[in-house]
C-alpha positions in Angstrom: 0.0 0.0 0.0 1.4 3.4 -0.9 1.8 6.2 1.7 -0.1 9.4 0.8 1.1 12.5 2.5 -1.7 12.9 5.1 -2.5 9.2 5.7 -1.5 7.4 8.9 -2.2 3.9 10.3 -4.3 3.4 13.4 -5.5 0.3 15.3 -8.7 0.7 13.2 -6.9 1.0 9.9 -5.8 3.9 7.8 -7.1 7.4 8.4 -6.3 10.8 7.0 -5.3 13.9 9.0 -7.1 17.1 7.9 -4.7 19.9 7.3 -7.5 22.3 8.2 -7.5 20.9 11.7 -10.8 19.0 11.6 -11.3 15.4 12.8 -9.5 12.5 11.2 -11.1 11.1 8.1 -11.4 7.4 7.5 -9.7 6.3 4.2 -11.7 4.9 1.3 -9.6 1.7 1.3 -10.1 1.3 5.0 -13.9 1.4 4.5 -13.7 -1.2 1.7 -11.3 -3.5 3.7 -13.7 -3.3 6.7 -17.0 -3.7 4.8 -16.2 -6.0 1.8 -15.7 -9.7 2.7 -12.9 -11.0 0.6 -12.4 -14.3 2.5 -14.5 -16.3 0.0 -11.7 -15.7 -2.6 -8.7 -15.4 -0.3 -9.2 -18.6 1.7 -9.2 -21.0 -1.3 -6.3 -19.0 -2.8 -4.3 -19.3 0.4 -5.0 -23.1 0.7 -4.0 -23.6 -2.9 -0.7 -21.8 -2.4 0.1 -23.8 0.7 -0.8 -27.1 -0.8 1.4 -26.4 -3.9 4.3 -25.3 -1.7 4.0 -28.5 0.3 3.7 -30.8 -2.6 6.7 -29.1 -4.3 8.8 -29.8 -1.2 7.1 -33.0 -0.1 10.2 -35.1 0.7 12.0 -32.3 2.6 8.8 -31.5 4.5 8.1 -35.1 5.4 11.6 -35.4 6.9 10.9 -32.4 9.1 7.5 -33.4 10.5 8.7 -35.4 13.4 11.6 -33.2 14.6 10.7 -29.7 13.4 6.9 -29.6 13.6 6.6 -26.2 15.3 8.9 -24.3 12.9 7.4 -26.2 9.9 3.9 -25.1 11.0 5.0 -21.5 11.2 6.6 -21.8 7.8 3.5 -23.2 6.1 1.2 -20.7 7.7 3.4 -17.9 6.3 3.4 -19.1 2.7 0.3 -17.2 1.5 1.1 -14.1 3.6 4.6 -13.9 2.1 3.2 -14.1 -1.4 0.6 -11.4 -0.7 3.2 -9.1 0.8 5.5 -9.6 -2.2 2.7 -8.9 -4.6 1.7 -5.8 -2.6 5.3 -4.5 -2.6 5.5 -5.0 -6.4 2.2 -3.2 -6.8 3.4 -0.2 -4.8 6.6 0.0 -6.9 4.6 -0.2 -10.2 2.2 2.5 -8.8 5.1 4.8 -7.8 6.8 4.3 -11.2 3.6 5.3 -13.1 3.2 8.3 -10.8 6.8 9.4 -11.5 6.3 8.9 -15.3 3.1 11.1 -15.2 5.1 13.8 -13.3 8.1 13.4 -15.6 10.2 12.6 -12.6 13.2 10.2 -12.3 12.3 6.5 -11.9 14.6 4.1 -10.0 16.1 1.2 -12.0 13.9 -1.8 -11.1 13.9 -4.8 -13.5 10.7 -6.2 -12.1 8.8 -3.0 -12.6 10.2 -2.2 -16.1 7.7 -4.4 -18.1 4.7 -2.8 -16.3 6.1 0.7 -16.9 6.5 -0.2 -20.6 2.8 -1.0 -20.7 2.0 2.3 -19.0 4.1 4.1 -21.6 2.3 2.2 -24.3 -1.1 3.2 -22.9 0.0 6.9 -22.8 1.1 6.7 -26.4 -2.0 4.9 -27.6 -4.2 7.7 -26.4 -1.9 10.5 -27.4 -1.6 11.8 -23.9 0.6 14.8 -23.5 1.8 14.8 -19.9 1.9 18.6 -19.7 -1.4 19.2 -21.4 -3.7 16.3 -20.5 -2.7 15.3 -17.0 -4.7 17.3 -14.4 -3.5 15.6 -11.2 -1.7 12.5 -10.0 -1.7 11.2 -6.4 -4.0 13.9 -5.2 -5.8 13.7 -1.9 -9.6 14.0 -2.1 -11.7 14.9 1.0 -15.4 14.6 1.9 -15.5 16.3 5.3 -19.2 16.3 5.5 -19.3 12.5 5.3 -16.0 12.0 7.1 -13.8 10.2 4.6 -10.8 10.8 2.3 -8.8 9.0 -0.3 -6.1 9.4 -2.9 -6.8 9.6 -6.7 -4.1 8.0 -8.8 -4.7 10.0 -12.0 -7.0 12.6 -13.4 -6.5 12.9 -17.1 -8.2 14.2 -20.2 -9.0 11.4 -22.8 -10.7 11.8 -26.2 -13.5 9.5 -25.4 -16.5 11.8 -25.9 -18.6 12.2 -29.0 -16.5 13.2 -32.0 -13.4 12.7 -29.9 -14.3 15.4 -27.4 -12.0 15.3 -24.3 -13.5 14.0 -21.1 -12.0 14.2 -17.7 -11.3 10.7 -16.3 -10.5 9.5 -12.8 -8.3 6.5 -13.1 -7.0 4.0 -10.5 -4.0 1.9 -11.3 -4.1 -1.9 -10.6 -1.3 -4.3 -11.2 -1.1 -8.1 -11.0 1.2 -10.8 -12.1 -1.6 -13.4 -12.6 -5.0 -11.8 -13.2 -6.1 -11.1 -16.8 -5.8 -7.4 -17.9 -9.6 -7.0 -18.2 -10.5 -8.4 -14.8 -11.7 -6.0 -12.1 -13.4 -6.4 -8.7 -16.9 -4.9 -7.8 -15.4 -2.9 -5.0 -13.3 -1.0 -7.6 -16.5 0.7 -8.6 -17.2 1.8 -4.9 -13.6 3.1 -4.6 -13.9 5.2 -7.7 -17.3 6.5 -6.8 -16.1 7.5 -3.3 -13.3 9.6 -4.8 -15.4 10.9 -7.7 -18.0 12.5 -5.4 -15.6 14.0 -2.9 -16.0 17.7 -2.2 -12.4 19.0 -2.0 -8.9 18.2 -3.3 -5.7 19.2 -1.6 -2.9 20.6 -3.7 0.7 19.8 -2.9 1.0 22.9 -0.6 -2.2 21.9 1.2 -4.3 24.6 -0.3 -7.7 23.5 -1.4 -9.8 23.5 -4.5 -13.2 22.1 -5.3 -13.2 18.6 -6.6 -13.1 18.7 -10.5 -16.2 17.5 -12.3 -15.3 13.9 -13.3 -17.0 12.6 -16.4 -15.7 9.1 -16.6 -14.0 6.6 -14.2 -12.0 3.5 -14.8 -9.3 1.0 -13.7 -6.1 0.9 -15.6 -4.8 -2.6 -15.3 -1.1 -2.9 -15.8 0.4 -6.3 -16.5 3.9 -7.4 -17.5 2.8 -8.1 -21.0 -0.5 -6.2 -21.5 -2.7 -3.5 -20.2 -6.4 -2.5 -20.3 -8.4 0.5 -19.3 -11.7 -0.8 -17.9 -14.5 1.8 -17.6 -16.3 1.5 -14.3 -19.9 2.6 -13.5 -18.9 4.7 -10.5 -22.2 6.7 -10.4 -24.4 8.1 -7.7 -25.9 4.6 -7.2 -22.4 3.2 -6.4 -21.7 6.2 -4.2 -24.9 5.4 -2.1 -23.6 1.8 -1.8 -20.2 3.2 -0.6 -22.0 5.4 2.0 -23.7 2.3 3.3 -20.3 0.7 3.7 -19.0 3.9 5.3 -21.8 3.8 7.9 -21.1 0.1 8.7 -17.3 0.9 9.1 -18.1 3.9 11.4 -20.3 1.7 13.6 -17.7 -1.1 13.8 -14.9 1.3 14.6 -16.8 2.8 17.4 -18.2 -0.4 18.9 -16.5 -1.7 22.0 -14.6 -5.0 21.8 -15.9 -6.4 25.1 -19.2 -6.2 27.0 -19.9 -7.1 30.6 -21.3 -10.6 31.1 -24.7 -11.2 32.8 -24.9 -13.9 35.5 -27.9 -15.3 37.3 -28.3 -14.0 40.9 -26.1 -15.9 43.3 -23.8 -17.2 40.5 -21.5 -14.2 40.0 -17.8 -15.2 39.8 -15.7 -14.4 42.9 -13.5 -11.4 42.6 -10.0 -12.3 41.3 -7.3 -12.1 43.9 -4.4 -9.9 43.1 -1.0 -11.6 42.8 1.0 -9.9 45.5 4.3 -10.8 43.9 3.2 -9.4 40.5 1.8 -6.3 42.3 5.1 -5.8 44.1 
């Protein structure tokens, strides 16, 4: 996950600080991570990775079962987590390279990222995008103070997608993957884009504010090592209402206590716990 300027992690997930001094704003990705259940896809994926890892090393693992069971268990439990972290790290590096390209900034030499960046360059060239003329913003913080959330837009860019080639302002989110097809997207991508599209304010690099530009189209730019695809997404007011429902759910969950007092029948209350004098001392 990238690190936008005003974002910070909390025990309840990512929040944004408001430079104007208002209350912290929950991040769009935090809302989606809290409200969207991804376990139906992630659990089978994690099991598949672990089984494949085990079968590929079956003889070595079998020899360790008796004498190294505890460490072996830790190793197998970490398989899917390590793969996810590596994929997330690559995704962040691809994202940073695309941002640097849009800003015409230097890009670190990274052989793993290079094929993805080449696809981004191909996408820019295919649409005839002039970085000075057509890019409106990249990595810009978007706020909705009234609803209490914030997020970061990857790219706002003019594309000739209107009638007779008229330029339309697009809000685009980058996604990268080493395995998923270039045209594949997740339903929550629509919610993410709708949340950003209907923000009220954007923060400029010096923390001054401007009204959110009027976005005409939204989409996901999928970057792969050997292909790319811009997938338009229906991030309209209906999707924004759905996001607001997820936001309400997140707000309730974040405010709810993690424990509640138990109720016992009269005469069956547990005896008060004795303090350990040594521990107290």
